[in-house]
N, C-alpha and C positions, 0 to 999 in steps of 0.2 A: 500327417495329422498329429495332434497332440491330445493326450488324455490327462486332464487335471484332476487330482484328488484334492477335493475342496473341503476343508474342515468347517462344519457349521453346527450351531446349536449349543445347548447347555453342556458344561463340564464343571469340574471342581473350582476352576478359576472364573468362568463366566456363567453365572446362574447359581452354582453351588452344588450341583450334582448332576448325574446322568439324566438324560431324557428317558421316559419309561417306554416299556413294551406292554401294551394293554391288550389282553385277549389275543396274543400272538401278532399284534400289529405295532410296528415301531412308530411312536408319536414324538416327532422331533419338536422340542421347545426352543423357539428363537431366543437369542441372548437378550438381556435387558437393554433398554434404550434410555438415553437422557432426554430431559425436557427440551421440546423444540425440534427433536430429531425424529420424532414419530408421533403418529395420532392413533396408533393401533394398540389396544390392550390385550393381555392374555385372555381376559374374559370374552372379548369380541371374537377371538378365534376358538372359543370353546375349550380353552386350555388353562382356565383359572385354577381349578383344583389340582391339576398336574403340576403347574408352575409352583403353587404353594407347597405341595409335598416334596418336590425335588429340590426346592430352595430352603427346605425346613422352615417355612413361614416368612422368609424375607421378602418374597414376592407373592402376588396374589392376582385376582381377576382384574383388579384396578390398576395394576402396574404396566407401564409402557414397555413394548417389546420392539426389537428391530426385526420386523417382518420381512425377511430376505434370507434366502430366495423366496419368491412368491410363485406358487403353483396356481395358475388360473384355469378357469374352464376352457375346454377345447384343447387341452394339452399344451398350453402356452406357459412358458416359465420366463421370469425376470430374475436376474441376479445383478446386484450392484457391488462394486469393489472400489477401493480408494487407498490412498497413502502407500506405504511400502509394499503392501501385498499387490496393488494394482501395478506398481512399477515392475514387481517381479514377473507378473503376467505379461506385461508389455515387452520386457526384456527377453522373454522366451517366445515371443512372437505369436501369443495366443490370439486367435482371430476366427472368423466365420469358418465353419467346417470342423472346429475342434469340439471336444466334448468334456464337460465337467461331470464328474462323479461325486456326488456330495456324500460325506461321511460324517459321523459324529459318535459321541459316547452314549451308550444305551445300557439299560439294565432291566431285566424282567424281575418280577416280585420273587424275592428269595435268591436271585441269581447274582453274579459278579458283574461289575462294569466291563464293557468291552466296545471296541470300535466296530462299526458296521456301515456299510453303504445303504443309503436310504432314498436316493433320488439321483436324477440325472438331467442334463440340459445339453442339447445339440445346438450349438451356437449358429444363429443365423445372421445376427447384427452385432456389432460392437460399436457403441456410441457414447462419445464423452458427454457428460451432463452439462458442463459449463457452456458448451457450444451448441446445445440442443435447441431446436425450434421451440419458442415458448408455448405454443399451442400443444405440441406433443409432450412437453414437460408438464403442462397443466393436466393433461390426461393421465399421465403417470401419478402426479400428485393426488388426483381424485381417487385413484385406486389405494392410496396410502403407501406408495413405493418410497421408502425412507430417503433415498438419495435424490429424489425429485422435490422433497419437502425442504431440504437444505443440504448443502455441500458438507460432507463429513470430514474432509481432509483440508488442512491449511494449504496444501499444494494446489488444490482445486482440481485434482485429477480423477474425481469421482466418475466412474464408467459404468454404463449399462450393458450387460450381456443379455440378449434376448433370443429365444428360439423355442424349439419343441422339446418336451420332456414329460417327466412324471415322477411319481413316488411309489416306493414299495408298499404294498398292501398287507404283507405279512413279513415276519422276521425270519427269512429263509436262511439256512446255514450257508448257502452259497454266497450270500451277501455279507457274511461275517468276516472281518478282517483278522480280528484278534484270535490267536491260537487258543483252542480250548484249555482252560486250567492255567493260562498264562496271564501276566499283567497286560493291560490294554495295548501297550506299544509294541508287543510281540506279535507281528503279523504274519499271516499266511499270504503269500502273493504268487502270481504266476511266474514261473522260472524265466520267461523272456524279459520281465521287468529289470532284472539285475543286468542283463546285457544292454538293454536300451538306456538304462539309468533314470534316476528320479531326482529332481532338484532338492536341494537341502540333504540329500542322502548320499553324497559323493564318497564318504568315508568307507572303504572296503569292509571294515570291521562291523559295520551295520548289517551287511548281508551275511548272516551267520551261517547259512548253508542253503543249498538250492531250494528255492520256494519259501525262504524265511527272511524277514527284514525286521530289524529293530528300528522302529520309526522314531522320529524326533518328537520330543514332548510337546513342543509348541510350534507355531507356524500354521499358516492358513491354506496356502495354494501350493501343491507339489506337482510339478509338470513333468510328464514323460513324453518325449518326442518320438513317437512309434513309426513315423513315416508311412511306408506302405506295408509294413509287416503283416503278413496274413494271419499269423498266430495271435498277435495283438488285437487285430480287428475281430477275429472269431471270439476271443475272450470278451471283448467289449459287447459284442452282440448278444452273447449268452447272458452277461450281466443285465443288460437292458431287458431282455426277454424275461428274466427272473423278476425284475421290478414291475412288468406289465401283466403278470399273472393275476 
């Protein structure tokens, strides 16, 4: 089994600032979208005011956003990926049975920006969009799924990951990645992760001490192949349970 730490949402480069924590709940803001690649606005998701504040007025209720991942009713989740990030996932063999843990940059009022986990997806299906049955693709387009509206990568490797999942309802300390009082890329991680390894983090100098990682500043998908490790699976189930409270 693979656990994928998947970066999503606003940050200083995409959107202009962290997503907010509102009344104890992490509210992830999808990144902005270009014309023709989305039909969904921040206002349609009830995020207009939050987007305006986080972007310092550059975005607002009428701005288009890349609504992905999509958390649907009934615990269903859709995730699209393309380009180099999708190639990275494919090269690491990400498939049905693997789990995405979504993280992003967040800040509560008066607090400091930090990375935290906010959602998950247990993958049931991996489907290339270019070869998808037109009727099914139309159903996804009707939902506003960005990669079904138009292929985002010139390579045409846009891919749908579909399965079960959900979002955290409160900003639990157990879901916080950033060390308290540290810059966002200084993470607290389970000690087994250094033994398993994490893509894009092969430099031993990044693993500063047991349970600590200096994460890369950019990149979308970080893959850990945990195999059948019991400690990794226990940690994953504890994280999922924390999100389902």
